[in-house]
PyMOL commands that place a pseudoatom at each C-alpha (Angstrom):
pseudoatom trace, name=CA, resn=UNK, resi=1, chain=A, elem=C, hetatm=0, pos=[-6.046, 0.197, -15.973]
pseudoatom trace, name=CA, resn=UNK, resi=2, chain=A, elem=C, hetatm=0, pos=[-4.497, -2.522, -18.100]
pseudoatom trace, name=CA, resn=UNK, resi=3, chain=A, elem=C, hetatm=0, pos=[-7.577, -2.310, -20.341]
pseudoatom trace, name=CA, resn=UNK, resi=4, chain=A, elem=C, hetatm=0, pos=[-7.026, 1.418, -20.846]
pseudoatom trace, name=CA, resn=UNK, resi=5, chain=A, elem=C, hetatm=0, pos=[-3.396, 0.828, -21.792]
pseudoatom trace, name=CA, resn=UNK, resi=6, chain=A, elem=C, hetatm=0, pos=[-4.416, -1.922, -24.225]
pseudoatom trace, name=CA, resn=UNK, resi=7, chain=A, elem=C, hetatm=0, pos=[-7.000, 0.379, -25.831]
pseudoatom trace, name=CA, resn=UNK, resi=8, chain=A, elem=C, hetatm=0, pos=[-4.443, 3.185, -26.219]
pseudoatom trace, name=CA, resn=UNK, resi=9, chain=A, elem=C, hetatm=0, pos=[-1.943, 0.809, -27.805]
pseudoatom trace, name=CA, resn=UNK, resi=10, chain=A, elem=C, hetatm=0, pos=[-4.644, -0.525, -30.148]
pseudoatom trace, name=CA, resn=UNK, resi=11, chain=A, elem=C, hetatm=0, pos=[-5.864, 2.897, -31.298]
pseudoatom trace, name=CA, resn=UNK, resi=12, chain=A, elem=C, hetatm=0, pos=[-2.480, 4.630, -31.295]
pseudoatom trace, name=CA, resn=UNK, resi=13, chain=A, elem=C, hetatm=0, pos=[0.210, 2.030, -32.026]
pseudoatom trace, name=CA, resn=UNK, resi=14, chain=A, elem=C, hetatm=0, pos=[2.649, 4.842, -32.871]
pseudoatom trace, name=CA, resn=UNK, resi=15, chain=A, elem=C, hetatm=0, pos=[2.522, 6.218, -29.305]
pseudoatom trace, name=CA, resn=UNK, resi=16, chain=A, elem=C, hetatm=0, pos=[4.774, 4.575, -26.743]
pseudoatom trace, name=CA, resn=UNK, resi=17, chain=A, elem=C, hetatm=0, pos=[3.048, 3.861, -23.457]
pseudoatom trace, name=CA, resn=UNK, resi=18, chain=A, elem=C, hetatm=0, pos=[3.824, 2.070, -20.224]
pseudoatom trace, name=CA, resn=UNK, resi=19, chain=A, elem=C, hetatm=0, pos=[2.028, 1.472, -16.953]
pseudoatom trace, name=CA, resn=UNK, resi=20, chain=A, elem=C, hetatm=0, pos=[3.715, 1.865, -13.584]
pseudoatom trace, name=CA, resn=UNK, resi=21, chain=A, elem=C, hetatm=0, pos=[3.247, -0.660, -10.811]
pseudoatom trace, name=CA, resn=UNK, resi=22, chain=A, elem=C, hetatm=0, pos=[0.816, 0.406, -8.091]
pseudoatom trace, name=CA, resn=UNK, resi=23, chain=A, elem=C, hetatm=0, pos=[2.137, 2.243, -5.048]
pseudoatom trace, name=CA, resn=UNK, resi=24, chain=A, elem=C, hetatm=0, pos=[0.572, -0.125, -2.596]
pseudoatom trace, name=CA, resn=UNK, resi=25, chain=A, elem=C, hetatm=0, pos=[0.973, -2.224, -0.756]
pseudoatom trace, name=CA, resn=UNK, resi=26, chain=A, elem=C, hetatm=0, pos=[4.664, -1.292, -0.579]
pseudoatom trace, name=CA, resn=UNK, resi=27, chain=A, elem=C, hetatm=0, pos=[6.294, -2.354, 2.680]
pseudoatom trace, name=CA, resn=UNK, resi=28, chain=A, elem=C, hetatm=0, pos=[7.389, 1.242, 3.333]
pseudoatom trace, name=CA, resn=UNK, resi=29, chain=A, elem=C, hetatm=0, pos=[3.727, 2.177, 3.748]
pseudoatom trace, name=CA, resn=UNK, resi=30, chain=A, elem=C, hetatm=0, pos=[3.605, 0.198, 7.000]
pseudoatom trace, name=CA, resn=UNK, resi=31, chain=A, elem=C, hetatm=0, pos=[5.757, 2.899, 8.639]
pseudoatom trace, name=CA, resn=UNK, resi=32, chain=A, elem=C, hetatm=0, pos=[3.307, 5.599, 7.557]
pseudoatom trace, name=CA, resn=UNK, resi=33, chain=A, elem=C, hetatm=0, pos=[0.428, 3.394, 8.689]
pseudoatom trace, name=CA, resn=UNK, resi=34, chain=A, elem=C, hetatm=0, pos=[2.033, 2.961, 12.124]
pseudoatom trace, name=CA, resn=UNK, resi=35, chain=A, elem=C, hetatm=0, pos=[2.425, 6.720, 12.509]
pseudoatom trace, name=CA, resn=UNK, resi=36, chain=A, elem=C, hetatm=0, pos=[-1.217, 7.341, 11.564]
pseudoatom trace, name=CA, resn=UNK, resi=37, chain=A, elem=C, hetatm=0, pos=[-2.393, 4.613, 13.936]
pseudoatom trace, name=CA, resn=UNK, resi=38, chain=A, elem=C, hetatm=0, pos=[-0.256, 5.890, 16.836]
pseudoatom trace, name=CA, resn=UNK, resi=39, chain=A, elem=C, hetatm=0, pos=[-1.798, 9.339, 16.342]
pseudoatom trace, name=CA, resn=UNK, resi=40, chain=A, elem=C, hetatm=0, pos=[-5.324, 7.879, 16.382]
pseudoatom trace, name=CA, resn=UNK, resi=41, chain=A, elem=C, hetatm=0, pos=[-4.591, 5.795, 19.481]
pseudoatom trace, name=CA, resn=UNK, resi=42, chain=A, elem=C, hetatm=0, pos=[-3.067, 8.804, 21.232]
pseudoatom trace, name=CA, resn=UNK, resi=43, chain=A, elem=C, hetatm=0, pos=[-6.202, 10.835, 20.541]
pseudoatom trace, name=CA, resn=UNK, resi=44, chain=A, elem=C, hetatm=0, pos=[-8.368, 8.294, 22.393]
pseudoatom trace, name=CA, resn=UNK, resi=45, chain=A, elem=C, hetatm=0, pos=[-5.712, 7.717, 25.095]
pseudoatom trace, name=CA, resn=UNK, resi=46, chain=A, elem=C, hetatm=0, pos=[-5.462, 4.005, 24.301]
pseudoatom trace, name=CA, resn=UNK, resi=47, chain=A, elem=C, hetatm=0, pos=[-2.555, 2.357, 26.091]
pseudoatom trace, name=CA, resn=UNK, resi=48, chain=A, elem=C, hetatm=0, pos=[-2.983, -1.298, 25.212]
pseudoatom trace, name=CA, resn=UNK, resi=49, chain=A, elem=C, hetatm=0, pos=[-3.683, -3.285, 22.056]
pseudoatom trace, name=CA, resn=UNK, resi=50, chain=A, elem=C, hetatm=0, pos=[-4.134, -6.994, 21.585]
pseudoatom trace, name=CA, resn=UNK, resi=51, chain=A, elem=C, hetatm=0, pos=[-5.340, -7.141, 17.984]
pseudoatom trace, name=CA, resn=UNK, resi=52, chain=A, elem=C, hetatm=0, pos=[-5.053, -5.245, 14.708]
pseudoatom trace, name=CA, resn=UNK, resi=53, chain=A, elem=C, hetatm=0, pos=[-7.094, -5.045, 11.529]
pseudoatom trace, name=CA, resn=UNK, resi=54, chain=A, elem=C, hetatm=0, pos=[-5.479, -4.014, 8.245]
pseudoatom trace, name=CA, resn=UNK, resi=55, chain=A, elem=C, hetatm=0, pos=[-8.177, -2.220, 6.251]
pseudoatom trace, name=CA, resn=UNK, resi=56, chain=A, elem=C, hetatm=0, pos=[-7.709, -2.246, 2.472]
pseudoatom trace, name=CA, resn=UNK, resi=57, chain=A, elem=C, hetatm=0, pos=[-9.719, -0.279, -0.087]
pseudoatom trace, name=CA, resn=UNK, resi=58, chain=A, elem=C, hetatm=0, pos=[-9.679, -3.210, -2.522]
pseudoatom trace, name=CA, resn=UNK, resi=59, chain=A, elem=C, hetatm=0, pos=[-8.426, -6.772, -2.582]
pseudoatom trace, name=CA, resn=UNK, resi=60, chain=A, elem=C, hetatm=0, pos=[-7.080, -6.445, -6.113]
pseudoatom trace, name=CA, resn=UNK, resi=61, chain=A, elem=C, hetatm=0, pos=[-5.852, -9.236, -8.325]
pseudoatom trace, name=CA, resn=UNK, resi=62, chain=A, elem=C, hetatm=0, pos=[-4.146, -12.426, -7.175]
pseudoatom trace, name=CA, resn=UNK, resi=63, chain=A, elem=C, hetatm=0, pos=[-0.719, -10.776, -6.953]
pseudoatom trace, name=CA, resn=UNK, resi=64, chain=A, elem=C, hetatm=0, pos=[-2.139, -7.829, -5.027]
pseudoatom trace, name=CA, resn=UNK, resi=65, chain=A, elem=C, hetatm=0, pos=[-3.980, -10.151, -2.668]
pseudoatom trace, name=CA, resn=UNK, resi=66, chain=A, elem=C, hetatm=0, pos=[-0.758, -12.017, -1.984]
pseudoatom trace, name=CA, resn=UNK, resi=67, chain=A, elem=C, hetatm=0, pos=[1.084, -8.773, -1.251]
pseudoatom trace, name=CA, resn=UNK, resi=68, chain=A, elem=C, hetatm=0, pos=[-1.645, -7.596, 1.117]
pseudoatom trace, name=CA, resn=UNK, resi=69, chain=A, elem=C, hetatm=0, pos=[-1.537, -10.928, 2.960]
pseudoatom trace, name=CA, resn=UNK, resi=70, chain=A, elem=C, hetatm=0, pos=[2.261, -10.636, 3.209]
pseudoatom trace, name=CA, resn=UNK, resi=71, chain=A, elem=C, hetatm=0, pos=[2.017, -7.073, 4.558]
pseudoatom trace, name=CA, resn=UNK, resi=72, chain=A, elem=C, hetatm=0, pos=[-0.486, -8.256, 7.167]
pseudoatom trace, name=CA, resn=UNK, resi=73, chain=A, elem=C, hetatm=0, pos=[1.940, -10.990, 8.282]
pseudoatom trace, name=CA, resn=UNK, resi=74, chain=A, elem=C, hetatm=0, pos=[4.817, -8.489, 8.412]
pseudoatom trace, name=CA, resn=UNK, resi=75, chain=A, elem=C, hetatm=0, pos=[2.711, -6.035, 10.417]
pseudoatom trace, name=CA, resn=UNK, resi=76, chain=A, elem=C, hetatm=0, pos=[1.709, -8.840, 12.807]
pseudoatom trace, name=CA, resn=UNK, resi=77, chain=A, elem=C, hetatm=0, pos=[5.333, -9.886, 13.269]
pseudoatom trace, name=CA, resn=UNK, resi=78, chain=A, elem=C, hetatm=0, pos=[6.445, -6.298, 13.857]
pseudoatom trace, name=CA, resn=UNK, resi=79, chain=A, elem=C, hetatm=0, pos=[3.816, -5.678, 16.538]
pseudoatom trace, name=CA, resn=UNK, resi=80, chain=A, elem=C, hetatm=0, pos=[3.668, -9.248, 17.879]
pseudoatom trace, name=CA, resn=UNK, resi=81, chain=A, elem=C, hetatm=0, pos=[-0.119, -9.093, 17.586]
pseudoatom trace, name=CA, resn=UNK, resi=82, chain=A, elem=C, hetatm=0, pos=[-2.666, -10.960, 15.482]
pseudoatom trace, name=CA, resn=UNK, resi=83, chain=A, elem=C, hetatm=0, pos=[-3.608, -9.040, 12.335]
pseudoatom trace, name=CA, resn=UNK, resi=84, chain=A, elem=C, hetatm=0, pos=[-6.621, -9.746, 10.152]
pseudoatom trace, name=CA, resn=UNK, resi=85, chain=A, elem=C, hetatm=0, pos=[-7.261, -8.140, 6.777]
pseudoatom trace, name=CA, resn=UNK, resi=86, chain=A, elem=C, hetatm=0, pos=[-10.557, -6.366, 6.116]
pseudoatom trace, name=CA, resn=UNK, resi=87, chain=A, elem=C, hetatm=0, pos=[-11.745, -5.675, 2.581]
pseudoatom trace, name=CA, resn=UNK, resi=88, chain=A, elem=C, hetatm=0, pos=[-13.781, -2.594, 1.766]
pseudoatom trace, name=CA, resn=UNK, resi=89, chain=A, elem=C, hetatm=0, pos=[-14.796, -3.893, -1.664]
pseudoatom trace, name=CA, resn=UNK, resi=90, chain=A, elem=C, hetatm=0, pos=[-16.834, -6.847, -0.312]
pseudoatom trace, name=CA, resn=UNK, resi=91, chain=A, elem=C, hetatm=0, pos=[-14.388, -9.361, -1.796]
pseudoatom trace, name=CA, resn=UNK, resi=92, chain=A, elem=C, hetatm=0, pos=[-13.693, -10.785, 1.655]
pseudoatom trace, name=CA, resn=UNK, resi=93, chain=A, elem=C, hetatm=0, pos=[-14.433, -10.128, 5.307]
pseudoatom trace, name=CA, resn=UNK, resi=94, chain=A, elem=C, hetatm=0, pos=[-15.280, -6.507, 6.034]
pseudoatom trace, name=CA, resn=UNK, resi=95, chain=A, elem=C, hetatm=0, pos=[-13.961, -4.577, 9.017]
pseudoatom trace, name=CA, resn=UNK, resi=96, chain=A, elem=C, hetatm=0, pos=[-16.864, -5.636, 11.267]
pseudoatom trace, name=CA, resn=UNK, resi=97, chain=A, elem=C, hetatm=0, pos=[-16.245, -9.323, 10.492]
pseudoatom trace, name=CA, resn=UNK, resi=98, chain=A, elem=C, hetatm=0, pos=[-12.500, -8.956, 11.124]
pseudoatom trace, name=CA, resn=UNK, resi=99, chain=A, elem=C, hetatm=0, pos=[-13.137, -7.291, 14.495]
pseudoatom trace, name=CA, resn=UNK, resi=100, chain=A, elem=C, hetatm=0, pos=[-15.692, -9.985, 15.386]
pseudoatom trace, name=CA, resn=UNK, resi=101, chain=A, elem=C, hetatm=0, pos=[-13.151, -12.703, 14.511]
pseudoatom trace, name=CA, resn=UNK, resi=102, chain=A, elem=C, hetatm=0, pos=[-10.539, -11.122, 16.771]
pseudoatom trace, name=CA, resn=UNK, resi=103, chain=A, elem=C, hetatm=0, pos=[-13.102, -10.820, 19.578]
pseudoatom trace, name=CA, resn=UNK, resi=104, chain=A, elem=C, hetatm=0, pos=[-13.983, -14.499, 19.082]
pseudoatom trace, name=CA, resn=UNK, resi=105, chain=A, elem=C, hetatm=0, pos=[-10.372, -15.453, 19.950]
pseudoatom trace, name=CA, resn=UNK, resi=106, chain=A, elem=C, hetatm=0, pos=[-10.431, -13.275, 23.053]
pseudoatom trace, name=CA, resn=UNK, resi=107, chain=A, elem=C, hetatm=0, pos=[-9.003, -10.003, 21.762]
pseudoatom trace, name=CA, resn=UNK, resi=108, chain=A, elem=C, hetatm=0, pos=[-10.678, -6.911, 23.198]
pseudoatom trace, name=CA, resn=UNK, resi=109, chain=A, elem=C, hetatm=0, pos=[-8.406, -3.934, 22.493]
pseudoatom trace, name=CA, resn=UNK, resi=110, chain=A, elem=C, hetatm=0, pos=[-8.476, -3.766, 18.704]
pseudoatom trace, name=CA, resn=UNK, resi=111, chain=A, elem=C, hetatm=0, pos=[-7.318, -0.982, 16.415]
pseudoatom trace, name=CA, resn=UNK, resi=112, chain=A, elem=C, hetatm=0, pos=[-7.744, -0.596, 12.663]
pseudoatom trace, name=CA, resn=UNK, resi=113, chain=A, elem=C, hetatm=0, pos=[-4.942, 0.551, 10.366]
pseudoatom trace, name=CA, resn=UNK, resi=114, chain=A, elem=C, hetatm=0, pos=[-6.161, 1.909, 7.037]
pseudoatom trace, name=CA, resn=UNK, resi=115, chain=A, elem=C, hetatm=0, pos=[-4.350, 1.623, 3.709]
pseudoatom trace, name=CA, resn=UNK, resi=116, chain=A, elem=C, hetatm=0, pos=[-6.706, 4.182, 2.146]
pseudoatom trace, name=CA, resn=UNK, resi=117, chain=A, elem=C, hetatm=0, pos=[-4.821, 7.092, 0.603]
pseudoatom trace, name=CA, resn=UNK, resi=118, chain=A, elem=C, hetatm=0, pos=[-7.575, 9.678, 1.046]
pseudoatom trace, name=CA, resn=UNK, resi=119, chain=A, elem=C, hetatm=0, pos=[-10.691, 10.059, 3.207]
pseudoatom trace, name=CA, resn=UNK, resi=120, chain=A, elem=C, hetatm=0, pos=[-13.191, 8.904, 0.610]
pseudoatom trace, name=CA, resn=UNK, resi=121, chain=A, elem=C, hetatm=0, pos=[-16.802, 8.154, 1.428]
pseudoatom trace, name=CA, resn=UNK, resi=122, chain=A, elem=C, hetatm=0, pos=[-15.939, 4.438, 1.486]
pseudoatom trace, name=CA, resn=UNK, resi=123, chain=A, elem=C, hetatm=0, pos=[-13.167, 5.117, 4.025]
pseudoatom trace, name=CA, resn=UNK, resi=124, chain=A, elem=C, hetatm=0, pos=[-15.575, 7.083, 6.226]
pseudoatom trace, name=CA, resn=UNK, resi=125, chain=A, elem=C, hetatm=0, pos=[-18.156, 4.276, 6.064]
pseudoatom trace, name=CA, resn=UNK, resi=126, chain=A, elem=C, hetatm=0, pos=[-15.548, 1.672, 7.001]
pseudoatom trace, name=CA, resn=UNK, resi=127, chain=A, elem=C, hetatm=0, pos=[-14.171, 3.826, 9.844]
pseudoatom trace, name=CA, resn=UNK, resi=128, chain=A, elem=C, hetatm=0, pos=[-17.671, 4.327, 11.263]
pseudoatom trace, name=CA, resn=UNK, resi=129, chain=A, elem=C, hetatm=0, pos=[-18.376, 0.598, 10.956]
pseudoatom trace, name=CA, resn=UNK, resi=130, chain=A, elem=C, hetatm=0, pos=[-15.107, -0.233, 12.729]
pseudoatom trace, name=CA, resn=UNK, resi=131, chain=A, elem=C, hetatm=0, pos=[-15.839, 2.122, 15.625]
pseudoatom trace, name=CA, resn=UNK, resi=132, chain=A, elem=C, hetatm=0, pos=[-19.426, 0.852, 15.861]
pseudoatom trace, name=CA, resn=UNK, resi=133, chain=A, elem=C, hetatm=0, pos=[-18.016, -2.699, 15.974]
pseudoatom trace, name=CA, resn=UNK, resi=134, chain=A, elem=C, hetatm=0, pos=[-15.850, -1.819, 18.966]
pseudoatom trace, name=CA, resn=UNK, resi=135, chain=A, elem=C, hetatm=0, pos=[-12.501, -0.750, 17.523]
pseudoatom trace, name=CA, resn=UNK, resi=136, chain=A, elem=C, hetatm=0, pos=[-10.603, 1.577, 19.849]
pseudoatom trace, name=CA, resn=UNK, resi=137, chain=A, elem=C, hetatm=0, pos=[-9.364, 3.694, 16.952]
pseudoatom trace, name=CA, resn=UNK, resi=138, chain=A, elem=C, hetatm=0, pos=[-9.065, 3.813, 13.177]
pseudoatom trace, name=CA, resn=UNK, resi=139, chain=A, elem=C, hetatm=0, pos=[-6.002, 5.352, 11.583]
pseudoatom trace, name=CA, resn=UNK, resi=140, chain=A, elem=C, hetatm=0, pos=[-6.393, 8.314, 9.286]
pseudoatom trace, name=CA, resn=UNK, resi=141, chain=A, elem=C, hetatm=0, pos=[-5.758, 7.656, 5.584]
pseudoatom trace, name=CA, resn=UNK, resi=142, chain=A, elem=C, hetatm=0, pos=[-2.130, 7.647, 4.472]
pseudoatom trace, name=CA, resn=UNK, resi=143, chain=A, elem=C, hetatm=0, pos=[-2.642, 11.103, 2.990]
pseudoatom trace, name=CA, resn=UNK, resi=144, chain=A, elem=C, hetatm=0, pos=[-0.043, 13.363, 1.451]
pseudoatom trace, name=CA, resn=UNK, resi=145, chain=A, elem=C, hetatm=0, pos=[2.958, 11.786, 3.120]
pseudoatom trace, name=CA, resn=UNK, resi=146, chain=A, elem=C, hetatm=0, pos=[6.240, 12.517, 1.295]
pseudoatom trace, name=CA, resn=UNK, resi=147, chain=A, elem=C, hetatm=0, pos=[6.893, 8.777, 1.087]
pseudoatom trace, name=CA, resn=UNK, resi=148, chain=A, elem=C, hetatm=0, pos=[3.849, 8.360, -1.168]
pseudoatom trace, name=CA, resn=UNK, resi=149, chain=A, elem=C, hetatm=0, pos=[5.289, 10.935, -3.554]
pseudoatom trace, name=CA, resn=UNK, resi=150, chain=A, elem=C, hetatm=0, pos=[8.661, 9.199, -3.524]
pseudoatom trace, name=CA, resn=UNK, resi=151, chain=A, elem=C, hetatm=0, pos=[7.065, 5.816, -4.225]
pseudoatom trace, name=CA, resn=UNK, resi=152, chain=A, elem=C, hetatm=0, pos=[4.954, 7.267, -7.040]
pseudoatom trace, name=CA, resn=UNK, resi=153, chain=A, elem=C, hetatm=0, pos=[8.004, 8.908, -8.621]
pseudoatom trace, name=CA, resn=UNK, resi=154, chain=A, elem=C, hetatm=0, pos=[10.040, 5.711, -8.325]
pseudoatom trace, name=CA, resn=UNK, resi=155, chain=A, elem=C, hetatm=0, pos=[7.255, 3.664, -9.947]
pseudoatom trace, name=CA, resn=UNK, resi=156, chain=A, elem=C, hetatm=0, pos=[6.855, 6.282, -12.693]
pseudoatom trace, name=CA, resn=UNK, resi=157, chain=A, elem=C, hetatm=0, pos=[10.608, 6.423, -13.364]
pseudoatom trace, name=CA, resn=UNK, resi=158, chain=A, elem=C, hetatm=0, pos=[10.875, 2.654, -13.608]
pseudoatom trace, name=CA, resn=UNK, resi=159, chain=A, elem=C, hetatm=0, pos=[7.922, 2.468, -16.017]
pseudoatom trace, name=CA, resn=UNK, resi=160, chain=A, elem=C, hetatm=0, pos=[9.286, 5.372, -18.072]
pseudoatom trace, name=CA, resn=UNK, resi=161, chain=A, elem=C, hetatm=0, pos=[12.480, 3.397, -18.706]
pseudoatom trace, name=CA, resn=UNK, resi=162, chain=A, elem=C, hetatm=0, pos=[10.398, 1.129, -20.958]
pseudoatom trace, name=CA, resn=UNK, resi=163, chain=A, elem=C, hetatm=0, pos=[9.686, 4.125, -23.181]
pseudoatom trace, name=CA, resn=UNK, resi=164, chain=A, elem=C, hetatm=0, pos=[13.328, 4.840, -23.953]
pseudoatom trace, name=CA, resn=UNK, resi=165, chain=A, elem=C, hetatm=0, pos=[14.748, 3.710, -27.241]
pseudoatom trace, name=CA, resn=UNK, resi=166, chain=A, elem=C, hetatm=0, pos=[17.008, 0.705, -26.971]
pseudoatom trace, name=CA, resn=UNK, resi=167, chain=A, elem=C, hetatm=0, pos=[20.367, 2.254, -27.683]
pseudoatom trace, name=CA, resn=UNK, resi=168, chain=A, elem=C, hetatm=0, pos=[23.347, -0.056, -27.755]
pseudoatom trace, name=CA, resn=UNK, resi=169, chain=A, elem=C, hetatm=0, pos=[26.586, 1.488, -26.554]
pseudoatom trace, name=CA, resn=UNK, resi=170, chain=A, elem=C, hetatm=0, pos=[29.534, 1.377, -28.855]
pseudoatom trace, name=CA, resn=UNK, resi=171, chain=A, elem=C, hetatm=0, pos=[32.792, -0.035, -27.537]
pseudoatom trace, name=CA, resn=UNK, resi=172, chain=A, elem=C, hetatm=0, pos=[34.221, 3.513, -27.454]
pseudoatom trace, name=CA, resn=UNK, resi=173, chain=A, elem=C, hetatm=0, pos=[31.300, 4.745, -25.325]
pseudoatom trace, name=CA, resn=UNK, resi=174, chain=A, elem=C, hetatm=0, pos=[31.708, 1.800, -22.949]
pseudoatom trace, name=CA, resn=UNK, resi=175, chain=A, elem=C, hetatm=0, pos=[35.447, 2.471, -22.601]
pseudoatom trace, name=CA, resn=UNK, resi=176, chain=A, elem=C, hetatm=0, pos=[34.777, 6.179, -21.912]
pseudoatom trace, name=CA, resn=UNK, resi=177, chain=A, elem=C, hetatm=0, pos=[32.168, 5.263, -19.308]
pseudoatom trace, name=CA, resn=UNK, resi=178, chain=A, elem=C, hetatm=0, pos=[34.510, 2.803, -17.581]
pseudoatom trace, name=CA, resn=UNK, resi=179, chain=A, elem=C, hetatm=0, pos=[37.334, 5.369, -17.582]
pseudoatom trace, name=CA, resn=UNK, resi=180, chain=A, elem=C, hetatm=0, pos=[35.065, 8.005, -16.052]
pseudoatom trace, name=CA, resn=UNK, resi=181, chain=A, elem=C, hetatm=0, pos=[33.912, 5.571, -13.387]
pseudoatom trace, name=CA, resn=UNK, resi=182, chain=A, elem=C, hetatm=0, pos=[37.459, 4.538, -12.459]
pseudoatom trace, name=CA, resn=UNK, resi=183, chain=A, elem=C, hetatm=0, pos=[38.579, 8.199, -12.264]
pseudoatom trace, name=CA, resn=UNK, resi=184, chain=A, elem=C, hetatm=0, pos=[35.681, 8.968, -9.943]
pseudoatom trace, name=CA, resn=UNK, resi=185, chain=A, elem=C, hetatm=0, pos=[36.918, 6.293, -7.538]
for i in range(1, 185): cmd.bond("trace and resi %d" % i, "trace and resi %d" % (i + 1))
show_as sticks, trace
zoom trace
């Protein structure tokens, strides 16, 4: 996406443009992920887990990889279970390898939490692979959860601030603003 933004700026230097940060892997998404996983586990009547796999659509850049690793650690701490990351883009261990690694350390009741937003063909392939590899359940994609919309709007709003003209307040405007704020208190 950065390449697209660079091309737009090159061909249309008169047009202001900005790129928002990606939605994922925001920490708030772990709550949605937990809900989706609980629903999947309930469907198969699973009552016990001893390992989790965090399934990502892509590993991303170095910063994204660091955030995904951090989210996996936070998810592990929250559930007090080992969590391994599985990569759908072949940039690291896939879901079958992650499940095999957990089985190697003695974990048998393993579930997979998916950070996919929608049920793409890649998601379906990874879910089938996880179940074939012995996962008890695979969470549904994050889907149209209101939190995703809120995160997208927050990212958009923050990026849009870069498009505003840099207007310096006059001393009169600052005094009026301070007076309004103190009257509101």
